[in-house]
N, C-alpha and C positions, 0 to 999 in steps of 0.2 A: 236551278233555283227558280221558283215561280212566285210571283208577287200577287197576292190577293188584293186587287185594286178596289173592290167593293168594300172590303174590311178597312182598308187604309182610308178610303173616303168617309166611311162611317166614323172612324176615330177622329178624323179631321173635323167633321161636322159637329160631333159632340163636344170636342174641345173648344171649337170656336163659339158655340152657343153658350157653353159654361163660362167662357171668358167674358162674353158680352153681358151675361146675366150678373156676374160678379161686379163688373164695372158699373152696371146700372144700379145695383143695390148700393154700392159704395157712394155713387153720385147722389142717390136719394138720401142717404145718410148725411152727406155734406150739405145738401139743400135744407134738410131738416134742422141741422145745427145753425145754419145761417139765418133761417127763419126765426129760430129761438133767440139768437143774438139781436136780430132786428126788433123783435117784440120786447125784449128786456130793455133795449135802448130807449124805446118809446114809453116805458113804464109799465108794460103789461107782463103777463106771465103766460108763456106758451109751452105748457107742460106736454101737450099733445105732440108738438113738433119735436121736442127733446126725446120723448118716449119713442116716437116713430124712428128717429135717427138712431137711437140705441138699438132698436129692434133690427134695423137694417144692418148695423155693424155686427150684431150678434149672428144674424143669418150669414153674413160674409165669413165670419170666423168659423161657424159650423160647417160651411161648404169647404173651406180650406182644410179644416180638421178631417172631414170625411175624405177628401182627396188624398191627404197624407195617409189616412188609414187604409185606403185602397192600394196605395203604393206599397206600404209595409206588409200587408197581408198578401 
């Protein structure tokens, strides 16, 4: 049995970068929600922060759904 170390390293690199990207997107979504809450506490309306947070969460969900699709197919 021969292990293709280059392919194994490539898979590791892609999975690590995908994980970091998903964590960053989710973190941006949480920051957007906290900015929205801070703005509403001060009496303002931060619809851009809420919209950005929802967009980040939607991208996270799409990436997870695509990963599940790749596993199933």
